[in-house]
C-alpha positions as CSV (number, residue, x, y, z in Angstrom):
1,M,-31.7,-0.2,-20.6
2,V,-35.1,-1.3,-21.7
3,E,-37.1,1.9,-20.0
4,H,-35.0,4.4,-21.4
5,H,-33.8,3.1,-24.6
6,V,-36.2,0.8,-25.8
7,T,-39.9,1.4,-24.6
8,R,-39.5,4.9,-24.3
9,R,-38.7,5.0,-28.2
10,G,-42.0,2.5,-29.2
11,I,-40.8,-1.0,-28.9
12,R,-43.9,-2.7,-27.3
13,D,-43.1,-6.5,-28.1
14,R,-43.1,-7.9,-24.5
15,G,-41.3,-10.9,-25.4
16,V,-38.8,-8.5,-27.2
17,T,-38.5,-6.5,-24.0
18,E,-38.4,-9.6,-21.3
19,A,-35.6,-11.3,-22.9
20,M,-33.6,-7.9,-23.4
21,R,-34.3,-7.6,-19.0
22,T,-32.9,-11.4,-18.9
23,V,-30.0,-11.6,-21.1
24,P,-26.9,-10.1,-19.7
25,R,-25.6,-7.7,-22.4
26,E,-22.1,-7.0,-20.5
27,K,-21.4,-10.9,-20.8
28,F,-21.5,-10.1,-24.7
29,V,-19.0,-7.2,-24.9
30,S,-15.1,-7.3,-25.2
31,P,-13.4,-7.0,-22.0
32,G,-12.7,-3.6,-20.2
33,C,-16.2,-2.2,-22.1
34,E,-18.7,-3.7,-19.7
35,E,-19.0,-0.3,-18.3
36,F,-20.5,0.8,-21.3
37,A,-22.7,-2.4,-21.8
38,Y,-26.0,-0.7,-21.1
39,E,-25.5,2.4,-23.1
40,D,-27.4,2.5,-26.1
41,T,-24.4,2.7,-28.7
42,P,-22.7,0.3,-30.5
43,L,-19.4,-1.3,-29.0
44,S,-16.2,-3.0,-30.7
45,I,-16.0,-6.8,-30.3
46,G,-12.8,-7.4,-32.7
47,E,-12.6,-8.4,-36.0
48,G,-13.8,-5.2,-37.1
49,Q,-17.0,-6.2,-35.6
50,T,-19.5,-4.3,-33.4
51,I,-22.3,-5.2,-31.2
52,S,-25.3,-3.2,-32.2
53,Q,-26.9,-0.9,-30.0
54,P,-30.1,-2.3,-27.9
55,F,-33.0,-0.3,-29.7
56,I,-31.9,-1.4,-33.1
57,V,-31.7,-4.9,-31.9
58,A,-34.8,-4.7,-30.2
59,L,-36.8,-2.8,-33.2
60,M,-35.2,-5.9,-35.7
61,L,-36.7,-8.5,-33.3
62,E,-40.3,-6.7,-33.1
63,K,-40.7,-6.2,-37.1
64,A,-39.5,-10.3,-37.1
65,R,-42.8,-11.2,-34.6
66,L,-41.1,-13.8,-33.0
67,D,-43.4,-16.4,-31.0
68,A,-42.4,-19.2,-28.3
69,G,-42.6,-21.9,-30.9
70,D,-40.8,-20.6,-33.9
71,K,-37.7,-21.7,-35.2
72,V,-35.6,-18.9,-36.5
73,L,-32.3,-18.0,-38.2
74,E,-29.6,-15.1,-37.7
75,V,-27.5,-14.1,-40.3
76,G,-24.3,-12.7,-38.2
77,T,-24.0,-13.9,-35.1
78,G,-21.0,-11.3,-34.0
79,S,-21.0,-11.2,-30.4
80,G,-24.1,-13.7,-30.0
81,Y,-26.2,-11.2,-27.9
82,T,-28.9,-11.0,-30.7
83,S,-29.2,-14.7,-30.5
84,A,-29.3,-15.1,-27.1
85,L,-32.0,-12.7,-27.0
86,M,-34.1,-14.9,-29.8
87,S,-33.3,-18.0,-27.6
88,R,-35.1,-16.5,-24.7
89,I,-38.0,-15.6,-27.1
90,A,-38.2,-18.6,-29.7
91,R,-38.1,-22.5,-29.8
92,R,-35.0,-23.2,-31.8
93,V,-32.3,-19.9,-33.2
94,Y,-29.8,-21.0,-35.6
95,S,-26.9,-18.5,-36.5
96,I,-24.6,-17.9,-38.9
97,E,-21.2,-16.1,-38.8
98,R,-18.5,-15.8,-41.2
99,H,-15.7,-14.7,-38.9
100,E,-14.7,-18.4,-37.2
101,R,-13.0,-16.9,-33.9
102,L,-15.8,-14.6,-32.9
103,A,-18.4,-17.7,-34.0
104,L,-16.4,-20.1,-31.4
105,Q,-16.3,-17.2,-28.4
106,A,-20.3,-17.1,-29.2
107,K,-20.8,-20.8,-29.0
108,E,-18.8,-20.5,-25.2
109,R,-21.0,-17.5,-24.0
110,F,-24.0,-19.6,-24.9
111,E,-22.8,-22.8,-22.9
112,K,-21.6,-20.7,-20.2
113,L,-25.1,-18.9,-19.8
114,G,-26.9,-22.1,-20.1
115,Y,-28.6,-21.2,-23.9
116,H,-28.4,-24.9,-25.1
117,N,-31.2,-24.4,-28.0
118,I,-28.9,-22.1,-30.2
119,D,-26.7,-24.0,-32.9
120,V,-23.7,-22.0,-34.5
121,R,-21.7,-22.6,-37.7
122,V,-19.3,-20.9,-40.0
123,G,-20.4,-19.9,-43.2
124,D,-22.0,-17.9,-45.8
125,G,-24.9,-16.0,-44.3
126,S,-26.3,-15.0,-47.6
127,K,-26.6,-19.1,-48.6
128,G,-28.7,-19.4,-45.1
129,W,-28.8,-23.1,-43.6
130,P,-30.9,-25.2,-46.1
131,E,-29.9,-28.2,-43.8
132,A,-31.9,-27.0,-40.6
133,A,-35.2,-24.8,-43.1
134,P,-37.5,-24.1,-42.9
135,F,-37.7,-21.0,-40.4
136,D,-40.6,-19.3,-39.0
137,A,-38.0,-16.0,-39.3
138,I,-35.0,-14.8,-40.3
139,I,-32.8,-11.9,-39.3
140,V,-30.0,-10.3,-41.1
141,S,-27.9,-7.5,-39.5
142,A,-26.2,-6.5,-42.7
143,S,-27.2,-4.6,-45.8
144,A,-27.3,-6.9,-48.8
145,P,-27.8,-5.6,-52.6
146,A,-31.3,-7.1,-53.1
147,V,-33.1,-9.7,-50.8
148,P,-31.2,-13.1,-51.1
149,S,-33.3,-15.7,-53.1
150,A,-31.7,-18.6,-50.7
151,L,-32.9,-16.7,-47.6
152,K,-36.6,-16.3,-49.3
153,A,-36.6,-20.0,-50.0
154,Q,-35.6,-21.1,-46.6
155,L,-38.7,-19.2,-45.1
156,D,-41.8,-21.4,-43.6
157,L,-45.3,-20.2,-44.9
158,G,-45.9,-17.1,-43.2
159,G,-42.1,-17.2,-42.3
160,R,-40.6,-13.4,-41.8
161,L,-37.7,-12.4,-43.5
162,V,-36.5,-8.8,-42.2
163,I,-33.0,-7.7,-43.9
164,P,-32.0,-4.0,-45.2
165,V,-31.3,-3.8,-48.8
166,G,-30.3,-1.5,-51.1
167,R,-27.1,0.1,-52.8
168,S,-26.6,3.9,-52.4
169,E,-30.2,3.9,-50.4
170,Q,-30.9,1.4,-48.0
171,R,-34.6,0.4,-47.0
172,L,-35.4,-1.9,-44.2
173,K,-37.4,-4.9,-45.8
174,R,-39.7,-7.3,-44.2
175,V,-40.1,-9.9,-46.3
176,T,-43.4,-12.4,-45.5
177,R,-43.8,-16.0,-47.7
178,T,-47.7,-15.9,-48.2
179,G,-47.5,-19.0,-51.2
180,A,-45.2,-21.5,-52.6
181,A,-44.0,-18.8,-55.0
182,A,-45.6,-15.7,-53.4
183,F,-43.8,-13.4,-50.8
184,E,-45.5,-10.1,-49.7
185,E,-42.8,-7.1,-48.9
186,E,-42.7,-4.3,-46.6
187,D,-40.9,-1.2,-46.6
188,L,-40.0,-0.5,-42.5
189,G,-38.3,2.3,-43.5
190,G,-34.7,4.1,-45.1
191,V,-31.4,2.4,-42.7
192,L,-27.7,2.6,-43.3
193,F,-26.3,-0.8,-42.4
194,V,-22.8,-2.2,-43.0
195,P,-22.4,-4.8,-46.1
196,L,-23.6,-8.5,-45.9
197,I,-20.6,-10.3,-47.2
198,G,-21.3,-13.4,-49.4
199,E,-22.0,-15.3,-53.1
200,D,-25.1,-13.9,-52.6
201,A,-24.5,-10.3,-51.5
202,W,-21.6,-8.0,-51.4
203,T,-17.7,-9.1,-51.8
204,A,-15.3,-8.6,-49.1
205,A,-13.8,-5.8,-51.3
206,H,-16.9,-3.6,-50.6
207,P,-15.7,-0.4,-49.6
208,M,-17.4,-0.4,-46.2
209,Y,-16.5,-3.7,-45.3
210,T,-12.7,-2.6,-45.5
211,A,-13.7,0.5,-43.0
212,T,-11.9,0.4,-40.0
213,A,-14.1,-0.1,-36.6
214,P,-14.1,3.2,-34.0
215,P,-11.1,3.2,-31.6
216,S,-13.8,4.4,-29.2
217,P,-16.6,2.7,-27.2
218,E,-18.4,5.6,-26.6
219,T,-18.9,6.4,-30.3
220,S,-22.8,6.6,-30.9
221,A,-24.4,4.3,-33.8
222,S,-26.0,7.5,-35.5
223,G,-22.8,9.5,-35.9
224,P,-20.4,10.1,-38.7
225,G,-17.5,7.8,-37.1
226,S,-20.2,5.1,-36.2
227,P,-18.5,1.6,-37.0
228,R,-19.2,-0.4,-39.6
229,N,-18.7,-4.2,-39.7
230,A,-18.7,-7.1,-42.0
231,E,-22.0,-8.3,-41.1
232,G,-21.7,-9.3,-38.0
233,E,-23.6,-6.7,-35.8
234,G,-24.6,-2.9,-36.0
235,M,-25.2,-0.3,-37.9
236,E,-24.8,3.8,-38.7
237,K,-28.1,5.2,-38.5
238,I,-31.7,4.2,-38.9
239,Q,-34.8,6.4,-39.9
240,L,-36.9,5.6,-37.4
241,P,-40.1,4.4,-38.4
242,G,-43.7,6.9,-37.8
243,G,-44.5,7.4,-34.4
244,V,-41.6,6.4,-32.5
245,L,-39.5,9.2,-30.8
246,D,-35.9,9.3,-31.0
247,H,-34.6,10.1,-27.9
248,T,-30.5,10.3,-28.5
249,A,-30.2,13.7,-27.5
250,F,-31.9,12.9,-24.1
251,Q,-30.2,9.9,-23.5
252,R,-27.0,11.4,-23.3
253,R,-28.0,14.4,-21.2
254,F,-29.7,11.6,-18.6
255,W,-26.3,9.6,-18.7
256,A,-24.2,12.9,-18.1
257,I,-26.6,13.9,-15.4
258,Q,-26.5,10.4,-13.6
259,R,-22.7,10.1,-14.0
260,I,-22.5,14.0,-12.3
261,A,-25.0,12.4,-9.3
262,W,-22.7,9.9,-8.5
263,I,-19.8,11.9,-8.0
264,I,-21.7,13.9,-6.0
265,F,-23.3,11.0,-3.8
266,T,-19.6,9.6,-3.7
267,L,-18.3,12.9,-2.6
268,L,-21.2,13.2,0.4
269,L,-20.6,9.8,1.1
270,V,-16.7,10.2,1.8
271,A,-17.4,13.5,3.8
272,C,-19.6,11.4,6.1
273,L,-17.3,8.9,6.7
274,L,-14.5,11.2,7.3
275,G,-16.9,12.5,9.8
276,L,-17.7,9.8,11.4
277,L,-14.4,8.4,12.0
278,G,-12.6,12.2,12.8
279,R,-14.5,12.3,16.1
280,G,-16.1,10.0,17.8
281,G,-16.0,6.8,15.6
282,P,-15.0,3.1,16.3
283,F,-11.4,4.1,14.6
284,S,-10.8,7.5,15.8
285,R,-8.9,6.6,19.0
286,Q,-6.3,4.5,19.9
287,T,-5.0,2.9,23.5
288,I,-1.4,3.2,23.6
289,A,-0.2,0.6,26.9
290,F,2.8,1.3,29.2
291,P,4.1,-0.2,32.6
292,E,3.2,2.6,34.9
293,G,-0.4,3.4,32.6
294,A,-2.0,4.2,29.0
295,V,-3.2,6.8,27.3
296,D,-5.9,7.5,25.1
297,F,-5.2,9.0,22.1
298,P,-7.0,10.7,19.2
299,V,-5.5,9.0,15.9
300,L,-8.1,10.7,13.6
301,S,-9.6,14.3,14.4
302,R,-11.2,16.9,12.6
303,W,-9.8,20.5,12.0
304,K,-10.8,23.7,14.2
305,A,-12.7,20.6,16.3
306,P,-12.3,20.2,20.0
307,E,-11.0,16.7,21.2
308,I,-9.6,15.4,24.2
309,M,-6.6,13.1,25.2
310,T,-6.8,10.8,28.4
311,V,-4.0,9.6,30.8
312,N,-4.3,6.7,33.1
313,F,-1.5,6.2,35.5
314,A,-1.2,2.8,37.6
315,P,-1.4,3.2,41.5
316,S,1.6,5.0,43.0
317,S,3.0,6.6,46.2
318,E,5.1,8.9,43.8
319,D,4.6,11.6,41.8
320,R,4.0,10.7,38.1
321,V,5.3,12.3,35.2
322,F,3.3,12.4,31.5
323,T,5.6,14.3,28.9
324,I,4.7,14.8,25.0
325,D,6.9,17.0,22.4
326,A,6.9,20.4,22.4
327,A,5.8,20.3,18.5
328,F,2.6,18.5,19.7
329,L,1.1,22.1,20.3
330,Q,1.9,23.4,16.8
331,S,-1.1,20.6,15.5
332,F,-3.3,20.7,19.3
333,S,-3.0,23.1,21.8
334,I,-4.0,22.5,25.4
335,E,-6.9,24.2,26.4
336,G,-7.2,22.8,29.9
337,V,-6.2,19.6,32.3
338,D,-8.3,18.1,34.9
339,P,-7.3,18.0,37.6
340,P,-4.4,20.6,36.9
341,E,-0.8,19.3,37.0
342,K,1.3,19.8,39.9
343,A,4.2,21.0,37.6
344,T,5.4,21.4,34.8
345,F,9.2,21.2,33.0
346,V,10.8,21.4,29.6
347,R,13.1,19.7,28.8
348,Q,15.2,18.7,25.5
349,G,12.1,19.8,23.3
350,R,9.7,18.2,25.5
351,I,7.1,19.0,27.9
352,G,6.4,16.9,30.6
353,Y,3.5,17.4,33.5
354,V,3.5,16.2,36.9
355,F,0.9,14.6,39.0
356,P,0.9,13.3,42.3
357,G,0.8,9.8,42.9
358,N,-2.1,7.9,44.4
359,P,-1.5,4.3,46.6
360,A,-5.0,3.5,46.8
361,G,-6.1,3.4,43.1
362,S,-5.5,4.6,39.4
363,T,-5.3,8.5,38.5
364,Q,-7.2,9.4,35.3
365,I,-6.2,13.0,33.7
366,V,-8.3,14.6,30.9
367,F,-6.3,16.8,28.7
368,R,-8.8,19.1,27.1
369,L,-7.1,19.8,23.2
370,Q,-8.3,21.9,20.0
371,T,-6.9,21.0,16.8
372,Q,-5.0,23.8,15.0
373,L,-3.6,22.3,12.0
374,S,-4.7,19.8,9.6
375,G,-2.8,17.1,8.3
376,L,-0.4,14.3,9.7
377,C,1.0,15.4,13.0
378,R,4.1,13.0,14.6
379,T,4.8,13.3,18.2
380,T,6.1,11.2,21.2
381,I,4.4,10.7,24.1
382,G,5.6,8.8,27.4
383,I,4.6,7.9,31.1
384,D,7.7,8.3,33.5
385,A,10.8,6.6,31.7
386,E,9.0,4.9,28.7
387,T,8.0,6.6,25.2
388,R,6.1,5.6,22.3
389,A,5.9,7.6,19.0
390,Q,2.6,7.9,17.9
391,S,0.9,9.8,14.4
392,T,-2.6,11.8,14.2
393,F,-4.3,12.5,11.3
394,I,-6.2,15.8,11.3
395,F,-8.8,15.9,8.3
396,P,-9.4,19.4,6.7
């Protein structure tokens, strides 16, 4: 994810990339969406909210210029992924979420993952967190009609505020506090974010806030049907700063090719396993015991492949008889018997092979077979009066 969706698109802040390598994004998505956790796409997290695509998160964190000793504020906790990333870079993270359920879920995730330097509260993000101010950096993941004065006031000297601002046209702004009442504002490019809901921002009646979330996790963040959330995370599209390449089309082709490669690899692996099992593998044969001997019988085979079936008779001074269903020859043809049988007979649909007894020791008979048809073959074999039902599966 970091290599293909972040660094190749111009993100160079090592603290940001190392944090993204460390924090498990699959822990911050809804159940069933884990498969898509490392694709560059937003995913639904409930309450009409989404977890932003990795590149957008990385871009905003880099523009905030976070340091190890910083105390930072995130407006819009959402799933908690961005706060988790910031906690791996900064000293302390404060995070505000409007939806109580999302805030509680994020807090539970932080506890399970051992991220103990994050404080979460439910409240109006446009008012910030005055009790914890001042902050070295503030990141807002939703668009306000203007930069909220409360957030600017809560910046420490030299503090950075990254926020999308605008009505019909939104711009990503970085506001830096340079004095007690002095601020320097930078325009980082055109963007389209969901609205920030709060007293110093938009009302909950804003048309973008009431838009429905996407039904499919594969929806791209840059497409016309992209997810729109209240204030948590996510945005529709971003005009990338100069020098940053958009590899969206490349990423889609890459993932498509990777999926095809995995399918081909799986098919080849299955074919190899079937080849191993089909003849000479550890599970390809079974020894069937009888009171008067045993049969080494092929239970897995391959179509049009040679096979052997070995019959071992116990010592006896009398002739021994091996029987098998005549239907067996539809799946296996008998190419030879070593040593040859003394006589053969057919009785009640079964073929009998008669071999002379040997009182001095056991007698081993080898039937040389050739597979004729693929599929499941059921037969009954026997030595003298005892019989056993047996199945063989012949792979195509």
